[in-house]
C-alpha positions, 0 to 999 in steps of 0.5 A, spaced: 500 500 500 505 504 500 506 504 493 501 509 493 505 514 496 511 513 492 506 513 485 501 519 487 505 524 491 508 528 485 501 530 483 501 535 489 506 539 484 500 540 479 497 544 484 503 548 486 505 553 480 498 556 481 497 557 488 505 557 491 505 564 495 511 567 499 518 569 497 517 567 490 511 571 489 514 578 492 520 577 487 516 575 481 512 582 482 518 586 483 521 583 477 514 585 473 515 592 476 522 593 474 520 590 467 514 595 467 518 601 469 523 599 464 518 599 458 515 605 460 522 609 461 524 606 454 517 608 451 517 615 453 524 616 451 523 613 444 517 618 444 521 624 446 526 622 441 522 621 435 518 627 436 524 631 437 527 628 431 520 629 427 520 637 429 527 638 427 526 635 420 519 639 419 522 645 422 528 644 416 522 643 411 518 649 413 525 653 413 526 651 406 519 652 404 519 659 406 526 660 403 523 658 397 517 662 397 521 668 399 526 667 393 521 666 388 517 672 391 523 676 390 522 675 383 515 678 383 518 684 387 524 685 382 519 684 376 514 689 379 520 694 381 523 693 374 516 696 371 516 701 376 523 703 374 520 703 367 515 708 369 519 712 373 524 713 367 519 715 362 516 720 367 522 723 367 523 724 359 523 730 356 517 728 352 513 726 358 515 732 362 512 737 356 505 734 358 504 736 351 500 730 348 502 731 341 509 731 343 509 725 348 504 720 344 509 718 338 515 717 344 510 713 348 507 709 342 515 707 341 516 705 348 510 701 348 513 697 342 519 696 346 516 695 353 512 689 351 510 688 359 505 694 358 498 694 355 498 702 354 501 708 357 497 714 359 499 721 361 494 724 366 493 732 367 493 734 375 485 735 374 485 727 373 483 728 365 488 724 361 490 721 354 492 714 352 496 710 347 490 706 346 484 712 344 488 718 345 484 723 349 479 719 354 472 722 356 473 720 363 476 722 369 481 718 374 482 723 379 478 719 384 483 713 383 488 711 388 494 710 384 493 717 381 492 720 388 499 717 390 502 719 384 500 726 385 503 725 392 510 724 389 510 716 390 511 711 385 505 706 386 502 699 384 495 699 384 490 694 386 487 691 380 481 695 377 477 695 371 480 699 366 475 705 364 479 706 357 478 698 355 471 696 358 471 690 362 478 688 362 482 687 369 488 691 370 494 693 374 496 701 374 503 703 375 503 710 376 509 715 377 509 723 378 511 727 373 515 733 375 517 740 371 523 741 368 525 746 372 524 742 379 530 740 382 531 734 387 530 739 393 524 742 390 520 736 389 519 736 397 515 742 397 513 742 389 507 738 387 507 734 380 505 737 374 502 730 372 502 723 372 505 718 368 501 711 368 502 704 365 497 699 365 499 691 366 494 686 365 492 682 371 493 676 367 500 678 366 501 678 374 497 671 374 502 668 370 508 671 374 505 668 380 503 661 377 511 660 376 511 660 384 511 652 384 514 648 390 512 641 388 506 638 385 499 640 388 501 646 390 498 653 388 499 660 390 495 666 391 495 674 392 491 678 397 491 685 397 491 690 403 483 688 404 484 681 404 481 680 397 484 675 393 487 678 386 490 672 384 487 665 386 486 659 382 479 659 384 477 665 379 470 666 383 474 668 389 477 674 386 475 681 386 478 688 384 476 695 386 471 696 381 468 689 382 468 687 390 469 680 392 468 678 399 474 679 403 478 672 406 478 676 413 470 674 413 471 667 410 466 662 414 473 658 414 476 660 421 483 657 419 483 661 412 480 667 415 486 666 420 491 666 414 488 672 411 489 676 417 496 674 418 497 676 410 493 683 411 498 684 417 504 684 413 507 678 417 511 673 414 511 665 416 509 658 415 503 654 419 500 648 418 492 648 418 486 645 414 483 648 408 477 645 404 478 639 409 485 638 407 491 639 412 496 643 408 502 648 410 501 655 408 507 659 407 506 667 406 510 673 406 508 681 404 511 684 397 515 690 398 513 693 391 506 693 392 501 693 398 500 685 397 501 679 400 503 672 397 502 665 400 504 658 397 499 652 399 503 646 400 500 639 401 502 636 408 504 630 405 509 634 400 512 638 405 513 632 410 515 627 405 522 627 408 519 624 415 518 617 411 525 614 413 524 616 420 517 613 420 520 607 417 525 607 422 520 608 428 516 603 426 522 598 425 524 600 432 517 599 435 517 592 432 523 590 435 521 593 442 515 589 442 519 583 440 524 584 446 518 586 451 514 579 449 521 575 449 522 578 456 515 577 459 516 569 456 523 569 459 520 571 466 514 566 465 519 561 464 524 563 469 518 563 474 515 556 472 522 553 473 523 557 480 516 554 482 518 547 480 525 547 483 522 549 490 516 545 489 520 539 488 525 541 494 519 541 498 516 534 496 523 531 497 523 534 504 516 531 506 517 525 503 524 524 506 521 526 512 516 520 512 520 515 509 525 516 515 520 516 520 519 509 524 512 511 526 509 514 520 502 515 524 506 520 528 508 524 522 503 524 517 498 528 520 503 533 521 505 533 514 498 534 511 497 539 515 503 543 513 502 542 506 495 544 506 497 550 510 503 552 506 500 551 499 493 554 502 489 548 499 482 547 501 484 539 503 490 535 503 489 527 504 494 521 505 492 514 504 494 507 502 492 503 496 490 496 497 491 492 491 487 486 493 481 489 494 483 495 489 481 500 494 484 507 497 484 508 505 484 515 507 487 515 514 490 522 515 486 529 512 487 536 513 481 540 510 479 548 511 475 550 517 467 548 515 469 543 510 466 535 512 471 530 513 473 525 508 476 519 511 475 512 510 475 506 505 474 508 498 473 504 491 472 507 484 464 508 482 466 505 475 470 501 471 473 494 471 475 491 478 482 491 479 483 497 474 484 503 480 492 502 480 492 503 473 488 509 472 492 512 477 498 511 474 495 514 468 493 520 472 486 519 470 480 523 474 476 518 478 470 518 482 470 515 488 465 511 492 466 510 500 465 503 502 467 503 509 467 508 514 473 510 519 469 506 524 469 500 520 462 500 518 460 499 511 
């Protein structure tokens, strides 16, 4: 019958890994805590490093985009400055300073053929009446025009687009310069008024052609706002306006992001910002022009500007996968270590207890203490020790530990099913067996 103790004692180890408490549990929790803190610290460091590198790359791309816009807008400024200089030079030529149209007309017509950027020239009297190379003497007056007022104040001025009063229904950009008398000297110009205005007209389409050359990458587009926030050049012609054909200012746009961009441009600020326009995330680089009261903006799709982030994103994805794999491997290794640790301690405990039983000359004195020690140490509900009777194919449970409140289970038990004499074989196969009491502890059936 003692073979039952030798064969079945090991089955206690099946309960130990799940319920073993004490020193191991504390070590396991400490190891998990260290692993968790390491994972958290590594993740935070990785996120901070990624965000820092990402910010550096984006800042570099933003600077490059703004420099590109500045460089190309300088081309527009230089183009406008050249046109202003041409008008100012014409205003200081003797034929124009004569303010005699019969003298000035042949000269200005020859200059129109030479300076092909201009549609026509006009010579304006101080009262606002004028002559043009298109129609000769005009029957209308331009004394109310801003470009005329600025020129009469001594300024070379690029006007906002307007509708030509000479050539109806045509949007133009007038460039005006003061005409000084032949006797006026540099110092006299401060107090002396101009004797007239020299005016050159550029088609708004020509301005648009120059602006459209401002390209950064595919999918980008540029637009120009005047000092009131009204688009004077824009891919969507429905948004464009001029002095004679007002259009809604972008300052009053229903899109708050677009209104904010327009506000920055009207305030003559320089910058680049990430925003959302027409349900698309875009970067908008903007800066004022020096030769006109306009601001130019370049709209760049977000993906175009952030394309340099692709290598960093790939590296971050690979690092994340490697970190995940390392975390998973560490958890698996920790679990394997835990199981090995439990198994080692369990085997040591069982060897110690079985050694105690074998060494004891009077097992009756030690077995009850042993089952109680097992139950208490392992926090089990019940621990039973018994003998196997091979002749009767029964189990006799003689010593028992059970949690308070549970009924005792001592006595002689046999298998409730299965062939006679098969109990030992089934126990060796580690089968679960339903037992039926045959004899009570006091010997009654």
